[in-house]
PyMOL Python script that loads the backbone (N, CA, C, O; Angstrom):
from pymol import cmd

cmd.read_pdbstr("""\
ATOM      1  N   MET A   1       0.830  -1.163   0.000  1.00  0.00           N
ATOM      2  CA  MET A   1       0.000   0.000   0.000  1.00  0.00           C
ATOM      3  C   MET A   1       0.887   1.243   0.000  1.00  0.00           C
ATOM      4  O   MET A   1       1.807   1.345   0.812  1.00  0.00           O
ATOM      5  N   SER A   2       0.619   2.195  -0.909  1.00  0.00           N
ATOM      6  CA  SER A   2       1.434   3.403  -0.969  1.00  0.00           C
ATOM      7  C   SER A   2       0.840   4.487  -0.068  1.00  0.00           C
ATOM      8  O   SER A   2      -0.363   4.523   0.193  1.00  0.00           O
ATOM      9  N   GLN A   3       1.718   5.356   0.390  1.00  0.00           N
ATOM     10  CA  GLN A   3       1.293   6.433   1.275  1.00  0.00           C
ATOM     11  C   GLN A   3       1.414   7.754   0.530  1.00  0.00           C
ATOM     12  O   GLN A   3       2.440   8.030  -0.091  1.00  0.00           O
ATOM     13  N   PHE A   4       0.369   8.568   0.592  1.00  0.00           N
ATOM     14  CA  PHE A   4       0.380   9.866  -0.077  1.00  0.00           C
ATOM     15  C   PHE A   4       1.242  10.839   0.712  1.00  0.00           C
ATOM     16  O   PHE A   4       1.113  10.956   1.931  1.00  0.00           O
ATOM     17  N   THR A   5       2.114  11.527   0.007  1.00  0.00           N
ATOM     18  CA  THR A   5       2.943  12.558   0.627  1.00  0.00           C
ATOM     19  C   THR A   5       2.562  13.898   0.032  1.00  0.00           C
ATOM     20  O   THR A   5       2.583  14.081  -1.185  1.00  0.00           O
ATOM     21  N   HIS A   6       2.221  14.818   0.889  1.00  0.00           N
ATOM     22  CA  HIS A   6       1.855  16.165   0.443  1.00  0.00           C
ATOM     23  C   HIS A   6       3.041  16.777  -0.289  1.00  0.00           C
ATOM     24  O   HIS A   6       4.177  16.631   0.163  1.00  0.00           O
ATOM     25  N   PRO A   7       2.801  17.479  -1.443  1.00  0.00           N
ATOM     26  CA  PRO A   7       3.899  18.061  -2.213  1.00  0.00           C
ATOM     27  C   PRO A   7       4.758  19.024  -1.400  1.00  0.00           C
ATOM     28  O   PRO A   7       5.956  19.143  -1.656  1.00  0.00           O
ATOM     29  N   ASN A   8       4.178  19.698  -0.446  1.00  0.00           N
ATOM     30  CA  ASN A   8       4.931  20.639   0.384  1.00  0.00           C
ATOM     31  C   ASN A   8       5.106  20.088   1.799  1.00  0.00           C
ATOM     32  O   ASN A   8       5.037  20.834   2.776  1.00  0.00           O
ATOM     33  N   ALA A   9       5.329  18.797   1.898  1.00  0.00           N
ATOM     34  CA  ALA A   9       5.368  18.140   3.204  1.00  0.00           C
ATOM     35  C   ALA A   9       6.408  18.749   4.128  1.00  0.00           C
ATOM     36  O   ALA A   9       6.125  18.962   5.307  1.00  0.00           O
ATOM     37  N   ALA A  10       7.597  19.033   3.629  1.00  0.00           N
ATOM     38  CA  ALA A  10       8.654  19.559   4.494  1.00  0.00           C
ATOM     39  C   ALA A  10       8.264  20.915   5.063  1.00  0.00           C
ATOM     40  O   ALA A  10       8.364  21.127   6.272  1.00  0.00           O
ATOM     41  N   SER A  11       7.819  21.837   4.212  1.00  0.00           N
ATOM     42  CA  SER A  11       7.451  23.154   4.711  1.00  0.00           C
ATOM     43  C   SER A  11       6.161  23.089   5.505  1.00  0.00           C
ATOM     44  O   SER A  11       5.990  23.835   6.469  1.00  0.00           O
ATOM     45  N   HIS A  12       5.237  22.194   5.107  1.00  0.00           N
ATOM     46  CA  HIS A  12       3.968  22.063   5.818  1.00  0.00           C
ATOM     47  C   HIS A  12       4.220  21.614   7.261  1.00  0.00           C
ATOM     48  O   HIS A  12       3.614  22.148   8.191  1.00  0.00           O
ATOM     49  N   ASN A  13       5.109  20.640   7.449  1.00  0.00           N
ATOM     50  CA  ASN A  13       5.418  20.162   8.795  1.00  0.00           C
ATOM     51  C   ASN A  13       6.098  21.249   9.616  1.00  0.00           C
ATOM     52  O   ASN A  13       5.784  21.424  10.793  1.00  0.00           O
ATOM     53  N   TRP A  14       7.015  21.972   9.015  1.00  0.00           N
ATOM     54  CA  TRP A  14       7.721  23.027   9.722  1.00  0.00           C
ATOM     55  C   TRP A  14       6.747  24.108  10.165  1.00  0.00           C
ATOM     56  O   TRP A  14       6.829  24.586  11.296  1.00  0.00           O
ATOM     57  N   GLU A  15       5.811  24.505   9.276  1.00  0.00           N
ATOM     58  CA  GLU A  15       4.830  25.538   9.600  1.00  0.00           C
ATOM     59  C   GLU A  15       3.983  25.114  10.799  1.00  0.00           C
ATOM     60  O   GLU A  15       3.655  25.942  11.648  1.00  0.00           O
ATOM     61  N   ASN A  16       3.626  23.829  10.873  1.00  0.00           N
ATOM     62  CA  ASN A  16       2.791  23.350  11.966  1.00  0.00           C
ATOM     63  C   ASN A  16       3.537  23.238  13.295  1.00  0.00           C
ATOM     64  O   ASN A  16       2.909  23.048  14.336  1.00  0.00           O
ATOM     65  N   GLU A  17       4.834  23.350  13.274  1.00  0.00           N
ATOM     66  CA  GLU A  17       5.621  23.265  14.504  1.00  0.00           C
ATOM     67  C   GLU A  17       5.865  24.640  15.106  1.00  0.00           C
ATOM     68  O   GLU A  17       6.667  24.776  16.030  1.00  0.00           O
ATOM     69  N   GLY A  18       5.195  25.645  14.601  1.00  0.00           N
ATOM     70  CA  GLY A  18       5.366  26.988  15.147  1.00  0.00           C
ATOM     71  C   GLY A  18       6.578  27.694  14.593  1.00  0.00           C
ATOM     72  O   GLY A  18       7.067  28.649  15.197  1.00  0.00           O
ATOM     73  N   GLY A  19       7.076  27.240  13.447  1.00  0.00           N
ATOM     74  CA  GLY A  19       8.269  27.837  12.863  1.00  0.00           C
ATOM     75  C   GLY A  19       8.051  29.209  12.258  1.00  0.00           C
ATOM     76  O   GLY A  19       9.010  29.958  12.074  1.00  0.00           O
ATOM     77  N   SER A  20       6.815  29.556  11.944  1.00  0.00           N
ATOM     78  CA  SER A  20       6.566  30.887  11.409  1.00  0.00           C
ATOM     79  C   SER A  20       5.217  31.382  11.895  1.00  0.00           C
ATOM     80  O   SER A  20       4.366  30.612  12.340  1.00  0.00           O
ATOM     81  N   VAL A  21       5.055  32.660  11.800  1.00  0.00           N
ATOM     82  CA  VAL A  21       3.788  33.269  12.173  1.00  0.00           C
ATOM     83  C   VAL A  21       3.125  33.707  10.887  1.00  0.00           C
ATOM     84  O   VAL A  21       3.741  34.395  10.072  1.00  0.00           O
ATOM     85  N   GLY A  22       1.864  33.313  10.691  1.00  0.00           N
ATOM     86  CA  GLY A  22       1.137  33.722   9.500  1.00  0.00           C
ATOM     87  C   GLY A  22       1.036  35.228   9.429  1.00  0.00           C
ATOM     88  O   GLY A  22       0.858  35.887  10.454  1.00  0.00           O
ATOM     89  N   PRO A  23       1.145  35.781   8.237  1.00  0.00           N
ATOM     90  CA  PRO A  23       1.124  37.231   8.099  1.00  0.00           C
ATOM     91  C   PRO A  23      -0.163  37.859   8.641  1.00  0.00           C
ATOM     92  O   PRO A  23      -0.125  38.957   9.196  1.00  0.00           O
ATOM     93  N   GLU A  24      -1.300  37.173   8.485  1.00  0.00           N
ATOM     94  CA  GLU A  24      -2.555  37.728   8.976  1.00  0.00           C
ATOM     95  C   GLU A  24      -2.600  37.709  10.500  1.00  0.00           C
ATOM     96  O   GLU A  24      -3.148  38.625  11.114  1.00  0.00           O
ATOM     97  N   SER A  25      -2.033  36.683  11.110  1.00  0.00           N
ATOM     98  CA  SER A  25      -2.013  36.618  12.573  1.00  0.00           C
ATOM     99  C   SER A  25      -1.189  37.762  13.132  1.00  0.00           C
ATOM    100  O   SER A  25      -1.605  38.426  14.081  1.00  0.00           O
ATOM    101  N   TYR A  26      -0.040  37.990  12.557  1.00  0.00           N
ATOM    102  CA  TYR A  26       0.828  39.068  13.022  1.00  0.00           C
ATOM    103  C   TYR A  26       0.175  40.422  12.768  1.00  0.00           C
ATOM    104  O   TYR A  26       0.172  41.289  13.642  1.00  0.00           O
ATOM    105  N   ALA A  27      -0.373  40.601  11.578  1.00  0.00           N
ATOM    106  CA  ALA A  27      -1.025  41.862  11.243  1.00  0.00           C
ATOM    107  C   ALA A  27      -2.203  42.106  12.175  1.00  0.00           C
ATOM    108  O   ALA A  27      -2.402  43.226  12.647  1.00  0.00           O
ATOM    109  N   GLY A  28      -2.985  41.065  12.442  1.00  0.00           N
ATOM    110  CA  GLY A  28      -4.126  41.195  13.342  1.00  0.00           C
ATOM    111  C   GLY A  28      -3.713  41.617  14.737  1.00  0.00           C
ATOM    112  O   GLY A  28      -4.414  42.385  15.396  1.00  0.00           O
ATOM    113  N   SER A  29      -2.569  41.111  15.188  1.00  0.00           N
ATOM    114  CA  SER A  29      -2.094  41.484  16.519  1.00  0.00           C
ATOM    115  C   SER A  29      -1.702  42.948  16.585  1.00  0.00           C
ATOM    116  O   SER A  29      -1.634  43.529  17.669  1.00  0.00           O
ATOM    117  N   LEU A  30      -1.443  43.549  15.427  1.00  0.00           N
ATOM    118  CA  LEU A  30      -1.101  44.969  15.362  1.00  0.00           C
ATOM    119  C   LEU A  30      -2.329  45.838  15.117  1.00  0.00           C
ATOM    120  O   LEU A  30      -2.222  47.062  15.046  1.00  0.00           O
ATOM    121  N   GLY A  31      -3.498  45.204  14.986  1.00  0.00           N
ATOM    122  CA  GLY A  31      -4.720  45.957  14.759  1.00  0.00           C
ATOM    123  C   GLY A  31      -5.079  46.134  13.293  1.00  0.00           C
ATOM    124  O   GLY A  31      -5.979  46.907  12.966  1.00  0.00           O
ATOM    125  N   VAL A  32      -4.387  45.428  12.406  1.00  0.00           N
ATOM    126  CA  VAL A  32      -4.684  45.512  10.981  1.00  0.00           C
ATOM    127  C   VAL A  32      -5.877  44.609  10.686  1.00  0.00           C
ATOM    128  O   VAL A  32      -5.906  43.450  11.099  1.00  0.00           O
ATOM    129  N   VAL A  33      -6.859  45.148   9.970  1.00  0.00           N
ATOM    130  CA  VAL A  33      -8.067  44.400   9.646  1.00  0.00           C
ATOM    131  C   VAL A  33      -8.134  44.209   8.140  1.00  0.00           C
ATOM    132  O   VAL A  33      -7.961  45.161   7.380  1.00  0.00           O
ATOM    133  N   ARG A  34      -8.384  42.989   7.714  1.00  0.00           N
ATOM    134  CA  ARG A  34      -8.485  42.676   6.294  1.00  0.00           C
ATOM    135  C   ARG A  34      -9.898  43.000   5.809  1.00  0.00           C
ATOM    136  O   ARG A  34     -10.886  42.597   6.423  1.00  0.00           O
ATOM    137  N   VAL A  35      -9.977  43.741   4.688  1.00  0.00           N
ATOM    138  CA  VAL A  35     -11.258  44.107   4.108  1.00  0.00           C
ATOM    139  C   VAL A  35     -11.204  43.773   2.624  1.00  0.00           C
ATOM    140  O   VAL A  35     -10.301  44.219   1.916  1.00  0.00           O
ATOM    141  N   LEU A  36     -12.164  42.993   2.154  1.00  0.00           N
ATOM    142  CA  LEU A  36     -12.239  42.660   0.739  1.00  0.00           C
ATOM    143  C   LEU A  36     -13.056  43.736   0.044  1.00  0.00           C
ATOM    144  O   LEU A  36     -14.105  44.143   0.542  1.00  0.00           O
ATOM    145  N   THR A  37     -12.581  44.195  -1.100  1.00  0.00           N
ATOM    146  CA  THR A  37     -13.248  45.261  -1.837  1.00  0.00           C
ATOM    147  C   THR A  37     -13.690  44.746  -3.193  1.00  0.00           C
ATOM    148  O   THR A  37     -12.906  44.138  -3.922  1.00  0.00           O
ATOM    149  N   GLU A  38     -14.943  44.992  -3.527  1.00  0.00           N
ATOM    150  CA  GLU A  38     -15.481  44.612  -4.821  1.00  0.00           C
ATOM    151  C   GLU A  38     -15.062  45.673  -5.840  1.00  0.00           C
ATOM    152  O   GLU A  38     -15.182  46.870  -5.580  1.00  0.00           O
ATOM    153  N   THR A  39     -14.569  45.231  -6.997  1.00  0.00           N
ATOM    154  CA  THR A  39     -14.159  46.166  -8.039  1.00  0.00           C
ATOM    155  C   THR A  39     -14.873  45.833  -9.343  1.00  0.00           C
ATOM    156  O   THR A  39     -15.305  44.702  -9.567  1.00  0.00           O
ATOM    157  N   PHE A  40     -14.985  46.845 -10.194  1.00  0.00           N
ATOM    158  CA  PHE A  40     -15.666  46.713 -11.485  1.00  0.00           C
ATOM    159  C   PHE A  40     -14.739  47.253 -12.556  1.00  0.00           C
ATOM    160  O   PHE A  40     -14.168  48.331 -12.390  1.00  0.00           O
ATOM    161  N   LYS A  41     -14.576  46.522 -13.655  1.00  0.00           N
ATOM    162  CA  LYS A  41     -13.684  46.939 -14.740  1.00  0.00           C
ATOM    163  C   LYS A  41     -14.502  47.310 -15.963  1.00  0.00           C
ATOM    164  O   LYS A  41     -15.381  46.566 -16.396  1.00  0.00           O
ATOM    165  N   VAL A  42     -14.190  48.488 -16.514  1.00  0.00           N
ATOM    166  CA  VAL A  42     -14.861  48.983 -17.714  1.00  0.00           C
ATOM    167  C   VAL A  42     -13.828  49.713 -18.562  1.00  0.00           C
ATOM    168  O   VAL A  42     -13.172  50.646 -18.098  1.00  0.00           O
ATOM    169  N   GLY A  43     -13.696  49.280 -19.803  1.00  0.00           N
ATOM    170  CA  GLY A  43     -12.828  49.991 -20.745  1.00  0.00           C
ATOM    171  C   GLY A  43     -11.401  50.196 -20.272  1.00  0.00           C
ATOM    172  O   GLY A  43     -10.801  51.233 -20.555  1.00  0.00           O
ATOM    173  N   GLY A  44     -10.859  49.249 -19.572  1.00  0.00           N
ATOM    174  CA  GLY A  44      -9.467  49.358 -19.132  1.00  0.00           C
ATOM    175  C   GLY A  44      -9.291  50.067 -17.806  1.00  0.00           C
ATOM    176  O   GLY A  44      -8.167  50.170 -17.316  1.00  0.00           O
ATOM    177  N   TYR A  45     -10.364  50.558 -17.211  1.00  0.00           N
ATOM    178  CA  TYR A  45     -10.298  51.237 -15.920  1.00  0.00           C
ATOM    179  C   TYR A  45     -10.980  50.375 -14.859  1.00  0.00           C
ATOM    180  O   TYR A  45     -11.844  49.554 -15.167  1.00  0.00           O
ATOM    181  N   THR A  46     -10.580  50.576 -13.618  1.00  0.00           N
ATOM    182  CA  THR A  46     -11.158  49.830 -12.503  1.00  0.00           C
ATOM    183  C   THR A  46     -11.857  50.802 -11.574  1.00  0.00           C
ATOM    184  O   THR A  46     -11.317  51.852 -11.225  1.00  0.00           O
ATOM    185  N   TYR A  47     -13.075  50.434 -11.176  1.00  0.00           N
ATOM    186  CA  TYR A  47     -13.889  51.274 -10.302  1.00  0.00           C
ATOM    187  C   TYR A  47     -14.262  50.497  -9.052  1.00  0.00           C
ATOM    188  O   TYR A  47     -14.445  49.281  -9.108  1.00  0.00           O
ATOM    189  N   THR A  48     -14.376  51.188  -7.925  1.00  0.00           N
ATOM    190  CA  THR A  48     -14.866  50.565  -6.704  1.00  0.00           C
ATOM    191  C   THR A  48     -16.324  50.933  -6.465  1.00  0.00           C
ATOM    192  O   THR A  48     -16.962  50.399  -5.557  1.00  0.00           O
ATOM    193  N   ASN A  49     -16.846  51.837  -7.272  1.00  0.00           N
ATOM    194  CA  ASN A  49     -18.232  52.272  -7.154  1.00  0.00           C
ATOM    195  C   ASN A  49     -18.997  51.796  -8.389  1.00  0.00           C
ATOM    196  O   ASN A  49     -18.643  52.156  -9.512  1.00  0.00           O
ATOM    197  N   LEU A  50     -20.038  50.994  -8.192  1.00  0.00           N
ATOM    198  CA  LEU A  50     -20.805  50.442  -9.306  1.00  0.00           C
ATOM    199  C   LEU A  50     -21.440  51.537 -10.152  1.00  0.00           C
ATOM    200  O   LEU A  50     -21.455  51.430 -11.378  1.00  0.00           O
ATOM    201  N   ALA A  51     -21.962  52.584  -9.530  1.00  0.00           N
ATOM    202  CA  ALA A  51     -22.601  53.670 -10.277  1.00  0.00           C
ATOM    203  C   ALA A  51     -21.605  54.338 -11.231  1.00  0.00           C
ATOM    204  O   ALA A  51     -21.964  54.678 -12.358  1.00  0.00           O
ATOM    205  N   ASP A  52     -20.372  54.525 -10.794  1.00  0.00           N
ATOM    206  CA  ASP A  52     -19.345  55.117 -11.662  1.00  0.00           C
ATOM    207  C   ASP A  52     -19.025  54.194 -12.833  1.00  0.00           C
ATOM    208  O   ASP A  52     -18.848  54.656 -13.960  1.00  0.00           O
ATOM    209  N   ALA A  53     -18.950  52.900 -12.572  1.00  0.00           N
ATOM    210  CA  ALA A  53     -18.658  51.932 -13.632  1.00  0.00           C
ATOM    211  C   ALA A  53     -19.784  51.904 -14.661  1.00  0.00           C
ATOM    212  O   ALA A  53     -19.524  51.857 -15.864  1.00  0.00           O
ATOM    213  N   VAL A  54     -21.027  51.934 -14.197  1.00  0.00           N
ATOM    214  CA  VAL A  54     -22.171  51.934 -15.110  1.00  0.00           C
ATOM    215  C   VAL A  54     -22.183  53.216 -15.928  1.00  0.00           C
ATOM    216  O   VAL A  54     -22.437  53.175 -17.131  1.00  0.00           O
ATOM    217  N   ALA A  55     -21.915  54.347 -15.300  1.00  0.00           N
ATOM    218  CA  ALA A  55     -21.876  55.619 -16.027  1.00  0.00           C
ATOM    219  C   ALA A  55     -20.817  55.586 -17.121  1.00  0.00           C
ATOM    220  O   ALA A  55     -21.064  56.059 -18.230  1.00  0.00           O
ATOM    221  N   GLN A  56     -19.659  55.045 -16.833  1.00  0.00           N
ATOM    222  CA  GLN A  56     -18.599  54.946 -17.835  1.00  0.00           C
ATOM    223  C   GLN A  56     -19.003  54.008 -18.957  1.00  0.00           C
ATOM    224  O   GLN A  56     -18.757  54.306 -20.126  1.00  0.00           O
ATOM    225  N   ALA A  57     -19.617  52.883 -18.627  1.00  0.00           N
ATOM    226  CA  ALA A  57     -20.063  51.935 -19.653  1.00  0.00           C
ATOM    227  C   ALA A  57     -21.088  52.594 -20.575  1.00  0.00           C
ATOM    228  O   ALA A  57     -21.069  52.371 -21.786  1.00  0.00           O
ATOM    229  N   ARG A  58     -21.974  53.397 -20.010  1.00  0.00           N
ATOM    230  CA  ARG A  58     -22.965  54.111 -20.834  1.00  0.00           C
ATOM    231  C   ARG A  58     -22.291  55.131 -21.745  1.00  0.00           C
ATOM    232  O   ARG A  58     -22.676  55.282 -22.904  1.00  0.00           O
ATOM    233  N   ARG A  59     -21.284  55.832 -21.220  1.00  0.00           N
ATOM    234  CA  ARG A  59     -20.555  56.799 -22.056  1.00  0.00           C
ATOM    235  C   ARG A  59     -19.872  56.104 -23.224  1.00  0.00           C
ATOM    236  O   ARG A  59     -19.845  56.624 -24.340  1.00  0.00           O
ATOM    237  N   ILE A  60     -19.322  54.928 -22.961  1.00  0.00           N
ATOM    238  CA  ILE A  60     -18.636  54.184 -24.024  1.00  0.00           C
ATOM    239  C   ILE A  60     -19.635  53.743 -25.089  1.00  0.00           C
ATOM    240  O   ILE A  60     -19.323  53.771 -26.279  1.00  0.00           O
ATOM    241  N   GLN A  61     -20.821  53.340 -24.678  1.00  0.00           N
ATOM    242  CA  GLN A  61     -21.813  52.814 -25.619  1.00  0.00           C
ATOM    243  C   GLN A  61     -22.649  53.912 -26.291  1.00  0.00           C
ATOM    244  O   GLN A  61     -23.328  53.643 -27.282  1.00  0.00           O
ATOM    245  N   ALA A  62     -22.611  55.130 -25.772  1.00  0.00           N
ATOM    246  CA  ALA A  62     -23.403  56.214 -26.353  1.00  0.00           C
ATOM    247  C   ALA A  62     -22.925  56.499 -27.768  1.00  0.00           C
ATOM    248  O   ALA A  62     -21.722  56.476 -28.030  1.00  0.00           O
ATOM    249  N   PRO A  63     -23.861  56.772 -28.695  1.00  0.00           N
ATOM    250  CA  PRO A  63     -23.460  57.085 -30.070  1.00  0.00           C
ATOM    251  C   PRO A  63     -22.614  58.356 -30.101  1.00  0.00           C
ATOM    252  O   PRO A  63     -22.895  59.328 -29.399  1.00  0.00           O
ATOM    253  N   ARG A  64     -21.611  58.326 -30.901  1.00  0.00           N
ATOM    254  CA  ARG A  64     -20.696  59.462 -31.033  1.00  0.00           C
ATOM    255  C   ARG A  64     -21.323  60.497 -31.983  1.00  0.00           C
ATOM    256  O   ARG A  64     -21.591  60.201 -33.147  1.00  0.00           O
ATOM    257  N   ILE A  65     -21.547  61.691 -31.476  1.00  0.00           N
ATOM    258  CA  ILE A  65     -22.120  62.762 -32.303  1.00  0.00           C
ATOM    259  C   ILE A  65     -20.983  63.518 -32.970  1.00  0.00           C
ATOM    260  O   ILE A  65     -20.012  63.914 -32.325  1.00  0.00           O
ATOM    261  N   GLY A  66     -21.126  63.709 -34.279  1.00  0.00           N
ATOM    262  CA  GLY A  66     -20.108  64.468 -35.021  1.00  0.00           C
ATOM    263  C   GLY A  66     -18.897  63.653 -35.397  1.00  0.00           C
ATOM    264  O   GLY A  66     -17.878  64.224 -35.787  1.00  0.00           O
ATOM    265  N   ARG A  67     -18.967  62.353 -35.297  1.00  0.00           N
ATOM    266  CA  ARG A  67     -17.810  61.526 -35.685  1.00  0.00           C
ATOM    267  C   ARG A  67     -18.176  60.619 -36.808  1.00  0.00           C
ATOM    268  O   ARG A  67     -17.339  59.846 -37.275  1.00  0.00           O
TER     269      ARG A  67
END
""", "prot")
cmd.dss("prot")
cmd.show_as("cartoon", "prot")
cmd.util.cbc("prot")
cmd.orient("prot")
């Protein structure tokens, strides 16, 4: 019977022995809070506000007058 060995077994075992502190644990101890931000991409630009992204998309799709 063969035994499965995790590809990162050496580092995985070391990490579980308290050899390092996870970056989030350390950051949390300093009062750093992780916040995920939703972003919207339109025409090569990135927006964090949906209304701004929709407005830009409408400007892109609006017929060009005088062109």
